[in-house]
C-alpha positions as CSV (number, residue, x, y, z in Angstrom):
1,X,0.0,0.0,0.0
2,X,2.3,2.8,-1.2
3,X,-0.1,5.5,0.2
4,X,0.8,4.3,3.7
5,X,4.5,3.7,3.4
6,X,7.4,4.1,1.1
7,X,8.7,1.2,-0.9
8,X,12.2,0.0,-1.0
9,X,12.1,0.3,-4.8
10,X,9.4,1.0,-7.3
11,X,9.0,0.5,-11.0
12,X,9.9,3.4,-13.3
13,X,6.7,5.0,-14.7
14,X,8.0,5.1,-18.3
15,X,9.6,1.7,-18.2
16,X,8.2,-0.7,-15.6
17,X,11.0,-3.2,-16.2
18,X,13.4,-0.8,-14.5
19,X,13.2,-0.4,-10.7
20,X,14.1,2.9,-9.1
21,X,15.4,3.2,-5.5
22,X,13.2,4.8,-3.0
23,X,14.3,3.9,0.6
24,X,17.6,2.4,-0.6
25,X,20.7,3.6,-2.4
26,X,21.4,0.3,-4.1
27,X,20.7,-3.4,-4.1
28,X,22.5,-6.6,-5.2
29,X,20.9,-9.9,-5.8
30,X,22.8,-13.0,-4.6
31,X,24.1,-15.1,-7.4
32,X,21.7,-17.9,-6.5
33,X,18.8,-15.4,-6.5
34,X,17.8,-16.5,-2.9
35,X,18.8,-13.2,-1.2
36,X,19.0,-9.6,-1.9
37,X,21.2,-7.1,-0.1
38,X,19.9,-3.6,0.1
39,X,21.9,-0.5,1.1
40,X,19.4,1.7,3.0
41,X,19.7,5.5,2.5
42,X,21.1,7.1,5.6
43,X,18.3,9.7,5.6
44,X,15.5,7.2,5.2
45,X,12.9,8.0,7.9
46,X,9.5,6.9,9.0
47,X,6.7,9.5,9.2
48,X,7.4,9.6,13.0
49,X,11.0,10.8,12.2
50,X,12.6,7.5,13.3
51,X,15.3,6.1,11.1
52,X,14.5,3.1,8.9
53,X,16.6,0.2,10.1
54,X,17.4,-3.0,8.3
55,X,15.5,-4.9,11.1
56,X,12.3,-2.9,10.2
57,X,12.4,-3.9,6.5
58,X,13.2,-7.6,7.4
59,X,10.3,-7.6,9.8
60,X,7.9,-6.3,7.2
61,X,8.9,-8.9,4.6
62,X,8.9,-11.7,7.2
63,X,5.4,-10.6,8.3
64,X,4.1,-10.4,4.7
65,X,5.4,-13.9,3.9
66,X,4.1,-15.4,7.2
67,X,0.7,-13.9,6.8
68,X,0.7,-14.7,3.0
69,X,-0.1,-11.1,2.1
70,X,1.2,-8.9,-0.7
71,X,4.1,-8.8,-1.5
72,X,4.4,-12.5,-0.4
73,X,3.6,-13.8,-3.9
74,X,6.6,-12.1,-5.3
75,X,8.8,-13.3,-2.5
76,X,7.5,-16.8,-2.9
77,X,8.9,-16.8,-6.4
78,X,12.4,-16.2,-4.8
79,X,11.8,-19.2,-2.6
80,X,10.9,-17.2,0.5
81,X,8.2,-19.2,2.3
82,X,6.7,-19.1,5.8
83,X,8.7,-22.1,6.8
84,X,12.1,-20.7,5.8
85,X,11.7,-16.9,6.0
86,X,13.6,-16.7,9.3
87,X,16.7,-18.6,8.1
């Protein structure tokens, strides 16, 4: 729900095949495509003013997969499932 929170990345409006960084400076997919390393922007903040921490993003993705909610279907393609999301 992009109206409630900022995304890590989002598709380019003119070319949806290109992702643009929002909360991160960069990202690198692991060669086996089972993990992605994101470099969070130092000035990334929540609406409260608190800094966005890696733990916050990890929690959000773990929660989405565990609850089987969006964006879980995308993460499932990467092999991230409720039974292995914490490993």
